[in-house]
C-alpha positions in Angstrom: -14.6 -12.3 2.8 -17.4 -12.2 0.3 -16.5 -11.3 -3.3 -17.9 -11.9 -6.9 -14.7 -13.1 -8.0 -11.1 -13.4 -6.9 -9.2 -10.1 -8.6 -6.5 -11.0 -11.2 -4.2 -9.2 -9.1 -1.3 -10.8 -7.3 -2.2 -10.8 -3.3 1.3 -9.1 -2.4 0.3 -6.2 -4.7 1.4 -3.2 -2.8 -0.8 -0.3 -3.6 1.7 2.2 -1.6 4.5 1.0 -3.5 6.1 4.3 -5.2 7.4 2.4 -8.1 3.9 1.6 -9.1 3.2 5.4 -9.6 6.5 6.8 -10.8 5.6 5.7 -14.4 1.7 5.7 -14.3 -1.6 5.6 -12.5 -2.5 2.1 -12.2 -6.3 2.5 -13.4 -6.6 -1.0 -14.7 -5.9 -2.4 -11.6 -8.1 -0.2 -9.7 -11.1 -1.0 -12.1 -10.4 -4.7 -11.5 -10.5 -4.2 -7.7 -13.8 -2.1 -7.8 -15.2 -4.7 -10.1 -14.4 -7.8 -8.4 -13.9 -6.7 -4.5 -15.4 -5.2 -1.7 -12.5 -4.6 0.5 -9.2 -6.2 -0.5 -6.6 -7.7 1.5 -3.0 -6.8 0.5 -0.5 -9.4 2.1 2.9 -7.5 2.3 4.8 -9.5 5.3 7.7 -7.4 6.4 7.6 -4.4 4.5 5.2 -2.3 6.4 7.4 -1.1 9.2 7.2 1.2 11.1 3.2 -0.4 11.3 4.6 -3.8 12.3 1.8 -5.8 10.3 1.3 -7.9 7.7 -0.8 -6.3 5.3 -3.6 -3.9 4.8 -7.3 -3.7 3.5 -7.8 -1.6 0.5 -10.8 0.4 -0.4 -11.1 0.9 -4.0 -14.8 1.7 -4.3 -16.4 5.2 -3.7 -18.8 4.0 -1.6 -16.5 2.2 0.7 -14.0 5.4 0.8 -16.9 7.4 1.6 -18.0 5.0 4.4 -14.6 4.8 6.1 -14.4 8.6 5.9 -17.5 9.5 7.5 -17.4 6.9 10.3 -14.3 8.2 12.6 -15.9 6.3 15.8 -15.0 3.1 13.7 -11.8 4.1 11.8 -9.2 6.1 13.5 -6.3 8.1 12.3 -4.1 8.5 15.2 -2.9 4.8 16.1 -1.0 4.7 12.6 -1.3 8.1 11.3 -3.0 8.8 8.1 0.0 8.4 5.8 0.3 5.1 3.9 3.8 5.0 3.8 7.2 6.2 5.5 10.6 5.8 4.8 12.4 2.2 5.7 13.9 3.8 9.0 11.0 5.3 10.7 10.3 3.8 13.9 7.1 3.7 15.7 8.3 6.5 18.3 8.6 8.7 14.9 5.3 7.7 14.3 4.0 8.5 17.6 5.2 12.2 17.3 3.2 12.8 14.4 -0.2 12.3 16.7 0.1 15.9 17.5 -0.3 16.8 13.6 -4.3 17.7 12.8 -4.4 15.3 10.0 -3.4 12.3 12.3 -5.7 13.2 15.5 -9.0 12.2 16.5 -11.4 13.4 18.5 -11.6 15.3 20.9 -8.2 16.6 20.3 -8.8 16.7 16.8 -12.2 18.5 17.0 -10.4 21.4 19.2 -7.6 22.0 16.9 -10.1 21.9 13.9 -12.3 24.4 15.6 -9.3 26.7 16.3 -8.1 26.5 12.9 -11.5 27.0 10.9 -11.1 30.7 12.3 -8.5 31.0 9.8 -10.6 29.6 6.8 -13.8 31.1 6.9 -15.3 32.3 3.5 -14.7 36.0 4.4 -11.0 34.9 5.3 -10.4 33.2 1.8 -12.3 35.7 -0.2 -10.4 38.6 1.3 -7.5 36.7 -0.5 -9.1 36.6 -4.1 -8.1 40.1 -5.5 -4.5 39.8 -4.2 -4.0 36.4 -5.7 -5.6 37.5 -8.8 -3.1 40.4 -9.3 -0.3 37.8 -8.3 -1.6 35.2 -10.7 -1.3 37.4 -13.6 2.2 38.5 -12.9 3.5 34.9 -12.5 2.0 34.0 -15.9 3.0 37.4 -17.6 6.7 36.5 -16.2 6.6 33.2 -17.6 5.0 34.2 -21.3 8.1 36.6 -21.1 10.4 33.9 -21.0 9.0 32.1 -23.6 9.5 28.5 -22.7 10.1 26.4 -19.0 8.9 24.2 -16.5 5.5 24.7 -15.5 5.7 23.1 -12.3 8.2 25.5 -11.0 7.5 28.2 -13.1 3.5 28.2 -12.5 1.9 25.3 -10.5 4.2 25.8 -7.4 4.3 29.6 -7.3 0.8 30.6 -6.9 0.1 28.1 -3.6 3.3 29.4 -2.4 2.4 32.7 -2.4 -1.1 31.9 -1.3 0.2 30.3 1.6 3.0 33.0 2.4 0.0 35.6 2.4 -2.2 33.4 4.2 0.0 32.8 7.3 1.9 35.9 7.1 5.4 34.9 5.8 7.3 37.3 3.8 7.0 36.6 0.2 11.2 36.1 0.0 10.8 33.1 2.2 8.4 31.3 0.4 11.1 29.4 -1.6 12.2 28.1 2.0 8.7 26.4 2.4 8.9 24.7 -1.3 12.0 23.3 -0.2 11.0 22.1 3.4 7.8 20.6 1.6 9.9 19.0 -1.1 12.6 17.4 1.5 9.7 16.2 3.8 7.8 14.6 1.0 10.6 13.4 -1.4 12.2 10.6 0.3 11.0 8.0 -2.0 12.2 9.7 -5.1 16.1 9.4 -6.0 16.0 12.1 -8.3 15.7 14.5 -5.4 18.3 12.8 -3.4 16.5 13.2 0.2 17.8 11.2 3.0 15.2 10.5 5.8 17.7 12.5 7.9 17.0 15.4 5.6 13.6 15.1 6.1 13.5 15.1 9.8 16.0 18.2 9.7 13.8 19.9 7.3 10.6 19.5 9.6 12.7 20.6 12.5 13.5 23.8 10.5 9.9 24.5 9.6 8.6 23.9 13.0 11.2 26.5 14.5 10.3 28.9 11.8 6.6 28.4 12.6 7.1 28.8 16.2 9.0 32.1 15.7 6.2 33.4 13.4 3.7 32.6 16.5 5.9 34.0 19.1 6.3 37.3 16.8 2.4 37.7 16.5 2.0 37.3 20.3 4.0 40.3 20.9 3.0 42.0 17.6 -0.6 41.0 16.8 -1.7 41.7 13.1 -4.9 40.8 11.1 -3.9 37.5 9.5 -4.5 33.7 10.4 -1.3 33.6 12.8 -2.8 36.0 15.2 -6.3 34.4 15.1 -4.8 30.8 16.1 -2.2 32.0 18.6 -3.9 34.6 20.4 -6.4 33.8 23.4 -10.0 32.8 23.4 -12.3 35.4 21.8 -15.1 33.9 23.7 -16.2 31.1 21.4 -14.7 28.6 23.9 -12.3 26.8 21.5 -9.0 28.8 23.0 -5.8 28.8 21.0 -2.9 26.5 19.5 0.3 26.1 21.4 3.7 26.5 20.1 3.9 22.8 19.1 0.5 22.5 17.5 0.7 25.9 15.6 4.2 24.4 14.3 2.6 21.2 13.5 -0.5 22.8 11.6 1.9 25.1 9.4 3.8 22.0 8.7 0.4 20.4 7.5 -0.6 23.3 5.6 2.7 23.8 3.9 2.8 20.1 2.7 -1.1 20.1 2.1 -1.5 23.4 0.4 1.4 23.4 -1.8 1.8 19.4 -2.7 -1.9 19.0 -3.4 -2.8 22.5 -5.1 0.6 22.3 -7.0 0.1 18.7 -8.5 -3.8 19.4 -9.2 -2.9 22.4 -11.5 -0.2 20.5 -13.1 -2.5 17.4 -13.8 -5.0 20.0 -14.9 -2.7 21.7 -17.6 -1.9 18.1 -18.8 -5.7 17.2 -19.0 -6.3 20.3 -21.3 -3.2 19.4 -23.4 -4.6 15.9 -24.1 -8.0 17.4 -24.5 -7.6 20.3 -26.3 -11.3 20.8 -27.2 -11.6 21.1 -23.5 -9.1 23.8 -23.4 -11.2 25.6 -26.1 -14.3 25.4 -24.1 -12.6 26.5 -21.1 -11.3 29.8 -23.1 -14.5 30.5 -24.2 -16.6 29.9 -20.9 -14.6 29.8 -18.1 -17.0 27.2 -16.1 -16.6 27.3 -12.3 -17.0 23.5 -12.3 -13.6 23.1 -14.1 -11.9 23.2 -10.6 -13.6 20.3 -9.3 -13.0 18.2 -12.5 -9.5 19.0 -12.5 -9.3 17.9 -8.6 -11.3 14.8 -9.7 -9.4 13.8 -12.7 -6.1 14.5 -10.8 -6.6 13.2 -7.3 -3.3 14.8 -5.9 -3.5 12.5 -2.8 -3.8 9.0 -4.1 -4.6 7.5 -0.6 -4.7 7.9 3.2 -5.2 5.2 5.8 -7.1 4.7 8.9 -7.1 2.0 11.5 -10.1 0.0 12.8 -10.9 1.1 16.2 -12.9 -2.1 16.8 -14.2 -5.2 14.9 -16.2 -3.9 12.3 -17.4 -4.6 8.9 -17.5 -2.7 5.5 -20.3 -4.0 3.3 -19.7 -7.9 3.7 -15.9 -7.9 4.4 -15.1 -8.1 8.3 -12.3 -5.9 9.6 -10.7 -6.7 12.7 -9.7 -4.0 15.4 -6.2 -2.8 15.0 -6.1 -3.6 10.9 -5.3 -0.6 8.2 -7.6 0.3 5.6 -6.5 2.3 2.8 -8.8 4.4 1.0 -7.9 4.8 -2.6 -8.8 8.2 -3.7 -7.6 7.7 -7.2 -9.4 4.5 -7.7 -12.9 5.9 -6.1 -13.2 9.1 -8.0 -13.0 6.9 -11.1 -15.9 4.8 -10.0 -18.0 4.3 -12.9 -21.1 3.5 -10.6 -20.8 7.0 -9.3 -19.0 9.2 -11.8 -20.3 8.8 -15.4 -17.7 7.9 -18.0 -14.9 8.8 -15.3 -11.9 8.3 -18.0 -13.6 11.5 -20.0 -12.2 14.7 -18.5 -15.4 16.9 -18.9 -14.8 20.2 -17.1 -18.4 20.8 -17.4 -19.5 18.0 -15.3 -22.1 18.8 -12.8 -22.7 17.2 -10.2 -19.3 15.9 -9.3 -19.3 14.1 -6.3 -15.4 13.5 -6.3 -13.5 12.3 -3.2 -10.5 14.6 -4.2 -10.7 16.7 -0.7 -11.4 13.5 1.1 -14.8 11.5 1.7 -16.4 14.0 4.3 -16.3 13.4 7.9 -14.0 15.2 10.2 -10.9 15.3 8.2 -12.5 16.9 5.1 -10.1 19.5 3.6 -10.3 22.4 5.3 -8.5 24.7 2.1 -10.9 23.1 -0.3 -12.3 26.5 -1.3 -8.8 28.2 -1.4 -7.7 25.5 -3.4 -10.4 25.7 -6.2 -9.7 29.5 -5.8 -6.4 29.1 -6.8 -6.8 26.6 -9.8 -9.7 29.0 -11.4 -7.5 31.8 -10.9 -4.4 29.9 -12.6 -6.7 28.8 -15.5 -8.4 32.3 -16.2 -5.0 34.0 -16.3 -3.4 30.9 -18.8 -6.4 31.7 -21.0 -6.1 35.2 -21.3 -2.4 35.6 -21.5 -1.1 32.2 -22.6 -3.9 30.9 -24.7 -1.8 28.9 -27.2 0.2 27.3 -24.1 1.7 23.9 -25.7 3.9 20.8 -24.1 7.8 21.1 -24.9 9.2 17.6 -23.9 8.7 14.8 -21.7 6.7 14.7 -18.2 8.5 13.4 -15.3 6.5 11.9 -12.6 7.3 11.9 -8.9 8.2 8.6 -7.3 6.0 8.5 -4.4 3.6 6.1 -2.8 1.0 8.4 -1.6 1.3 11.8 -3.7 0.2 11.9 -7.3 3.1 14.3 -8.4 4.8 15.6 -11.5 8.3 17.3 -11.2 8.6 18.4 -14.5 6.1 19.6 -17.5 8.1 21.4 -20.0 6.0 23.7 -21.9 6.1 26.7 -24.0 3.9 29.3 -23.2 3.4 31.4 -26.6 
């Protein structure tokens, strides 16, 4: 490996360790990696089950993350899935079962599933939700303001994505908190405060799958004008077919986690950023720039990292990567790469252009729900600017203990 100098970082520093992210985002370490290394080898012997290897490559630079993302023929998702960390009792068999999820699939299976799923994420489909979601958002904020104070995460940041997902896939609104609980249980295994076991996580995933399959069966019998019907009904002449029960169930699982966890945390981090940068909040209230949503996503980077596995011997820059080795793409580092993002530690809602990788680095796995997420972010902060312009922090922030989600569990606020 050819690098300018050796990073001043221990060779066994595990950038998937949830302890590292419970208190802070390690921006100093990320900057050191970007400054000194191309890909950097993280040696983690005996700790990377169920992967069964002795470490992984870390891609910290914007260019390297983008390269790995946009070369799926060289860097695959399915061998070890896209997730960088699992609980200690997860086995290789458990890992192999996750390959049916679109996030973890490669062509041609991924291509087929994505072409079907895109039916529900057309601009027309997303725009049709806007007026309904705008009304819901204003009602959510108005109810919070009436209470006076509370936890921003559960009062506001969670509510809007949950209601959007419920509308999108035809889940009755009274069931939306089932989605919240299932999502938290499936992703919270690293955080002792959530008191979630791996068995709880597996049970939650089964319950969600069964719920989704019930939705699919219902729409086959009684079709409606919604995304579920579009995905499970027979081919409409476009040649892409339909999702089977398993595929649809795992798609809903991915949507619940991706659509809930990521947007919820983007909105929460965005509110924190406005608290820490009051001049930006004043600017937002006055001008409402559409560029704000992308800056919030860049700033927050809700997914810290995903991984790929080298399909063959290859190279990233001057670093040789052997077939079968994992490459962990640090989006939280790439989005602060000063060679691409000018003054990356400045929160600037007018930033344009904003080539962040918060929705992935491009390529076949670019986030399908990017436009929906940005719509939700804009709607939330527009409603807050109108109905709670004096919102302020009211206590200590509690971060989620997770090796791959940049999450916040509690953000106490006063709404008035």
